[in-house]
Every structure is written in structure tokens, then in C-alpha cells.
TORNUFI-857786 format. One record per residue (C-alpha): residue number from 1; residue in three letters; x, y, z. Coordinates in steps of 0.2 Angstrom, whole numbers, plus 5000, padded with zeros to 4 digits. Each point is the difference from the previous one (the first is absolute). Layout:
BEGIN
<NUM "ALA" <X Y Z>>;
...
% end
This chain:
BEGIN
<1 "MET" <5138 4738 4867>>;
<2 "LYS" <4997 5009 4983>>;
<3 "GLY" <4989 5015 5003>>;
<4 "SER" <5003 5001 5018>>;
<5 "PRO" <5003 5018 5008>>;
<6 "PRO" <5017 5004 5005>>;
<7 "PRO" <5004 4998 5018>>;
<8 "GLU" <4999 5016 5011>>;
<9 "ARG" <5016 5009 5005>>;
<10 "PRO" <5005 4993 5017>>;
<11 "PRO" <5000 5012 5015>>;
<12 "ARG" <5015 5010 5002>>;
<13 "PHE" <5007 5015 5009>>;
<14 "GLU" <5012 5012 4994>>;
<15 "LEU" <5008 5016 5007>>;
<16 "ARG" <5009 5012 4989>>;
<17 "VAL" <5009 5015 5007>>;
<18 "LEU" <5004 5013 4986>>;
<19 "PRO" <5010 5016 5001>>;
<20 "ASP" <4986 5013 4999>>;
<21 "ALA" <4982 5003 4997>>;
<22 "ALA" <5002 5002 4981>>;
<23 "VAL" <5009 4984 4998>>;
<24 "ALA" <4987 4991 5011>>;
<25 "ALA" <4986 5007 4990>>;
<26 "GLU" <5007 4994 4984>>;
<27 "ALA" <5003 4982 5007>>;
<28 "ALA" <4982 5000 5005>>;
<29 "ALA" <4995 5005 4983>>;
<30 "ARG" <5010 4986 4992>>;
<31 "GLU" <4991 4988 5012>>;
<32 "LEU" <4984 5005 4992>>;
<33 "VAL" <5007 4997 4983>>;
<34 "GLU" <5005 4982 5006>>;
<35 "ALA" <4984 4997 5008>>;
<36 "SER" <4990 5005 4984>>;
<37 "LYS" <5011 4988 4990>>;
<38 "ASP" <4997 4986 5012>>;
<39 "ALA" <4981 5003 5000>>;
<40 "LEU" <4998 5003 4981>>;
<41 "GLY" <5010 4984 4996>>;
<42 "ASN" <4987 4990 5009>>;
<43 "ARG" <4984 5010 5000>>;
<44 "ALA" <4990 5013 4989>>;
<45 "THR" <5002 5014 5012>>;
<46 "PHE" <5012 5008 5013>>;
<47 "CYS" <4992 5006 5016>>;
<48 "VAL" <5009 5012 5011>>;
<49 "ALA" <4994 5010 5015>>;
<50 "LEU" <5009 5017 5003>>;
<51 "SER" <5002 5011 5015>>;
<52 "GLY" <5003 5019 5002>>;
<53 "GLY" <5013 5011 5008>>;
<54 "SER" <5016 5009 4995>>;
<55 "THR" <5010 4984 4998>>;
<56 "PRO" <4988 4991 4987>>;
<57 "LYS" <5000 5017 4990>>;
<58 "ARG" <5019 4997 4996>>;
<59 "MET" <4996 4982 4995>>;
<60 "PHE" <4985 5006 4989>>;
<61 "GLN" <5012 5012 4991>>;
<62 "ALA" <5013 4987 4997>>;
<63 "LEU" <4986 4988 4992>>;
<64 "ALA" <4994 5014 4989>>;
<65 "GLY" <5018 5005 4996>>;
<66 "GLU" <5008 4996 4983>>;
<67 "GLU" <5010 4985 5006>>;
<68 "LEU" <4986 4990 5007>>;
<69 "ARG" <4984 5006 4992>>;
<70 "GLY" <5001 4988 4986>>;
<71 "LEU" <5003 4985 5011>>;
<72 "VAL" <4983 4997 5007>>;
<73 "ASP" <4984 4996 4989>>;
<74 "TRP" <4989 5013 5009>>;
<75 "LYS" <4985 4995 4988>>;
<76 "ARG" <5000 4983 5009>>;
<77 "ALA" <5002 5007 5018>>;
<78 "ARG" <4986 5003 5012>>;
<79 "VAL" <5004 5013 5013>>;
<80 "PHE" <4993 5000 5018>>;
<81 "PHE" <5004 5009 5016>>;
<82 "ALA" <5005 4994 5017>>;
<83 "ASP" <4993 5014 5009>>;
<84 "GLU" <4992 5018 4998>>;
<85 "ARG" <4996 5015 5010>>;
<86 "CYS" <4982 5005 5000>>;
<87 "VAL" <5002 5015 4989>>;
<88 "PRO" <4994 5004 4982>>;
<89 "PRO" <5011 4993 4986>>;
<90 "ASN" <5006 5017 4996>>;
<91 "ASP" <5006 5004 5018>>;
<92 "GLU" <5019 5002 5002>>;
<93 "ARG" <4999 4987 5014>>;
<94 "SER" <4993 4987 4988>>;
<95 "ASN" <5010 4984 4997>>;
<96 "TYR" <4991 4998 4983>>;
<97 "ARG" <5004 5018 4995>>;
<98 "LEU" <5019 4997 5004>>;
<99 "ALA" <5000 4984 4989>>;
<100 "LYS" <4989 5008 4986>>;
<101 "GLU" <5012 5015 4998>>;
<102 "HIS" <5017 4991 5001>>;
<103 "LEU" <4996 4983 4993>>;
<104 "LEU" <4983 4997 4993>>;
<105 "ASP" <4998 5015 4989>>;
<106 "PRO" <5018 5001 4994>>;
<107 "LEU" <4999 4981 4995>>;
<108 "ALA" <4983 5002 4992>>;
<109 "VAL" <4993 4986 5011>>;
<110 "PRO" <4982 4996 4994>>;
<111 "ARG" <4988 5008 5011>>;
<112 "GLU" <4989 4984 5000>>;
<113 "SER" <5016 4991 5007>>;
<114 "VAL" <5001 5011 5016>>;
<115 "PHE" <4989 4996 5015>>;
<116 "ARG" <5001 5014 5013>>;
<117 "MET" <4993 5000 5018>>;
<118 "ARG" <4986 5013 5000>>;
<119 "GLY" <5006 5010 5015>>;
<120 "GLU" <4987 5014 4997>>;
<121 "GLU" <4986 4988 5004>>;
<122 "GLU" <4993 4994 5017>>;
<123 "PRO" <5015 4990 5007>>;
<124 "GLU" <4991 4984 5005>>;
<125 "ARG" <4990 4999 4983>>;
<126 "ALA" <5016 5004 4991>>;
<127 "ALA" <5009 4986 5008>>;
<128 "ARG" <4986 4988 4996>>;
<129 "ASP" <5000 5006 4982>>;
<130 "TYR" <5018 4997 4998>>;
<131 "GLU" <4999 4982 5006>>;
<132 "THR" <4987 4998 4987>>;
<133 "VAL" <5012 5006 4987>>;
<134 "LEU" <5013 4988 5006>>;
<135 "ARG" <4988 4986 4999>>;
<136 "ARG" <4994 5005 4983>>;
<137 "GLU" <5017 5004 4992>>;
<138 "LEU" <5011 4986 5008>>;
<139 "GLY" <4988 4986 5001>>;
<140 "ALA" <5005 4994 5017>>;
<141 "GLY" <4984 4993 5006>>;
<142 "ARG" <5002 4997 5019>>;
<143 "ALA" <5019 5000 5000>>;
<144 "ALA" <5009 5016 5001>>;
<145 "PRO" <5005 5007 4984>>;
<146 "ARG" <5018 4997 4994>>;
<147 "PHE" <5009 5016 4994>>;
<148 "ASP" <5015 4997 4990>>;
<149 "LEU" <5009 5014 5009>>;
<150 "VAL" <4995 5012 5015>>;
<151 "PHE" <5011 5015 5004>>;
<152 "LEU" <5000 5006 5018>>;
<153 "GLY" <5008 5013 5010>>;
<154 "LEU" <5004 5001 5018>>;
<155 "GLY" <4995 5014 5013>>;
<156 "THR" <5011 5005 5015>>;
<157 "ASP" <4987 4991 5011>>;
<158 "GLY" <5002 4984 4991>>;
<159 "HIS" <4984 5001 4990>>;
<160 "THR" <4998 4995 4982>>;
<161 "ALA" <4987 5004 4987>>;
<162 "SER" <4987 5008 5012>>;
<163 "LEU" <5002 4986 5013>>;
<164 "PHE" <5005 5010 5016>>;
<165 "PRO" <5005 4993 5017>>;
<166 "GLY" <4984 4998 5010>>;
<167 "SER" <4988 4999 4986>>;
<168 "ARG" <4987 4987 4999>>;
<169 "ALA" <5004 4998 4982>>;
<170 "VAL" <5016 4992 5004>>;
<171 "GLU" <4991 4985 5008>>;
<172 "GLU" <4988 4999 4985>>;
<173 "LYS" <4998 4982 4993>>;
<174 "ARG" <4985 5000 4989>>;
<175 "ARG" <4999 5017 4991>>;
<176 "TRP" <5012 5004 4986>>;
<177 "VAL" <4998 5019 5002>>;
<178 "ALA" <4997 5010 5015>>;
<179 "ALA" <4995 5018 5004>>;
<180 "ILE" <5011 5006 5015>>;
<181 "GLY" <5003 5015 5011>>;
<182 "ALA" <5018 5005 4999>>;
<183 "PRO" <5010 5009 5014>>;
<184 "LYS" <5005 5014 4987>>;
<185 "LEU" <4991 5011 4988>>;
<186 "PRO" <4990 4996 4990>>;
<187 "GLU" <4993 4989 5013>>;
<188 "ARG" <4989 4989 4989>>;
<189 "ARG" <5008 4988 4988>>;
<190 "LEU" <4998 4984 4990>>;
<191 "THR" <5012 4985 5000>>;
<192 "LEU" <5002 4983 4994>>;
<193 "THR" <5001 4988 5015>>;
<194 "LEU" <5013 4987 5005>>;
<195 "PRO" <4991 4985 4992>>;
<196 "VAL" <5002 5009 4983>>;
<197 "LEU" <5018 5006 5003>>;
<198 "ASN" <5005 4982 5005>>;
<199 "ALA" <4992 4992 4985>>;
<200 "SER" <5012 5010 4988>>;
<201 "ARG" <5012 4991 4989>>;
<202 "ARG" <5013 5014 5004>>;
<203 "VAL" <5000 5014 5013>>;
<204 "VAL" <5013 5014 4999>>;
<205 "PHE" <5003 5012 5014>>;
<206 "LEU" <5009 5016 4994>>;
<207 "VAL" <5006 5010 5014>>;
<208 "THR" <5013 5014 5000>>;
<209 "GLY" <5006 5014 5012>>;
<210 "GLU" <5008 5001 5017>>;
<211 "GLU" <4983 5003 5009>>;
<212 "LYS" <4995 4982 4995>>;
<213 "ARG" <5016 4993 5008>>;
<214 "ALA" <4992 4995 5017>>;
<215 "ALA" <4984 4993 4992>>;
<216 "VAL" <5010 4989 4987>>;
<217 "ALA" <5010 4993 5014>>;
<218 "ALA" <4985 4996 5011>>;
<219 "VAL" <4990 4992 4986>>;
<220 "LEU" <5014 4989 4994>>;
<221 "ALA" <5004 4995 5017>>;
<222 "ALA" <4982 4994 5004>>;
<223 "LYS" <5002 4983 4991>>;
<224 "ARG" <4983 4994 5007>>;
<225 "GLY" <4991 5016 4996>>;
<226 "SER" <4991 5012 5012>>;
<227 "SER" <4984 5009 4999>>;
<228 "SER" <5009 5015 5007>>;
<229 "LEU" <5011 5000 4984>>;
<230 "PRO" <4987 4996 4986>>;
<231 "ALA" <5014 4999 4987>>;
<232 "SER" <5008 4985 5009>>;
<233 "LEU" <4984 4990 4996>>;
<234 "VAL" <5002 5001 4982>>;
<235 "LYS" <5006 4983 4995>>;
<236 "PRO" <4994 4993 4984>>;
<237 "LYS" <4996 4982 5002>>;
<238 "ARG" <5004 4994 4983>>;
<239 "GLY" <5010 5014 4993>>;
<240 "SER" <5015 5012 5002>>;
<241 "LEU" <5003 5014 5012>>;
<242 "ILE" <5013 5012 4995>>;
<243 "TRP" <5006 5015 5010>>;
<244 "ILE" <5009 5014 4990>>;
<245 "VAL" <5008 5013 5011>>;
<246 "ASP" <5013 5013 4999>>;
<247 "GLU" <5015 5001 5011>>;
<248 "ALA" <4992 5014 5011>>;
<249 "ALA" <4985 4989 5004>>;
<250 "ALA" <5011 4985 5003>>;
<251 "ALA" <5012 5008 5012>>;
<252 "GLY" <4991 4993 5015>>;
<253 "LEU" <5002 4982 4994>>;
<254 "GLN" <5013 4988 5008>>;
% end
């Protein structure tokens, strides 16, 4: 019918094995370009949630590079975060600082379009405040917000975002943002929960390095998902799940 919204992208799973970390990072960057085009073709804004770590740094640099920087309308983007360490925003461990230095500032993304988790505040209050931000900015009502794209990494223990094995946050069904105690420093963190991750239109795991080989194999083998491998529970209900890994990380796959 005229004026009806386009149908949602059907659920799909894709695994891409690429030669090395640099090629994998560029592939992930191009996935963001495509996701932005899909979103802005149907909606006024493109909403993405970023993660931290050394692997996303390469992706940020690719997006800010000469070849890709003009392919995303960053003035229509809204940038959020999948998780954050409970540190000030200028701390070298801050996910926000990493994105700011290697993506947001080089691309001059408007400050009002960036919504960081306030890791310097009391964690439980910061988690509640970020959920309020999601409700205000994404207009989800009672339903979990639908990000156009969420980027995730993978820990050697099978964690993703800051959803660690054994954490009560892995079982969370109601809250969208949780304050958690992590088994590594800094111990306090903020994280989006599985209801939010699994409401996304597109989730991309970017995983590189030989040290991730066992975790990649275990998570992808856990077809029904396991709370001992939180990354295996990320399965968008009405969206796409894309794993982009380099050959070193994929070496344990059959």
C-alpha cells in the first residue's frame, strides 16, 4: 500500500573470513557504510552503537580515511556505545576516548549527535541515565530500541560488550543498560543488555588475532547459545548477524 514502510530485512547469518586484521577492519567499516545507506534511505537518522578495543581502532581509522570518509552522512548519524569502562572520558581506557580520537574528531561528527556512557559517574545511576537517553533519543517506548548497527568484539572468555560469563547482566530481560562487576580491571563497567543487542537491525562482530581462535570456535559452535559464552546469545530476532574474522581468529573453525 502506498505510504507503507518497507519490510524489515529478514534475519540472516554471515561469516566472513578475511586474510588479516587490516582487511577485516576495512570490511567492517564498509558494513557501516552500507548500514548507513540502508537506514538513511528509510529514516531520518542512522543510529550506531560502537565498542572499544584495538580491533575497532583499525575500523575507526578506515572510516576516517580518505577512501571512506565521504561515504557516510555523519551529520545524520547518532552515535552510541555498546559498553564503557567506569573511568573518566579522558582516560586512556575509555571506549569513548578511543572513538573520539580516531573517528569522531577526525570526521567532525557533531557533538550533539554523540551519546556517551558516563563512566565517571556512580555506575548504577549512569546505567539508569543511559537508558533514559536511549528512550528519549530512539523513542522505543516499552520495546527495546532498534539500532541500525551494533559493533561488537569478542573476549577470549566468550564475553561481548561487557557481558561476561557468570554475570547477572547476561540474564537481564527488563533493563536496557546494566552496571556490572567485570573479572578484569577496571572492574566496574556499563553495558547494553541482550534485549537491546537482539533488537538491532544489524550486528557485526569484528574479531581478529590468534588468541581469539578458541573463543570464535566455541561461540560459533554453540548454536543454541550458552550463558557461559555470552556472545553466543547475540542473535538479532529481526535482523542480520555478521561475523567478520581474520584467518588467525578463524583457525579453529571446522
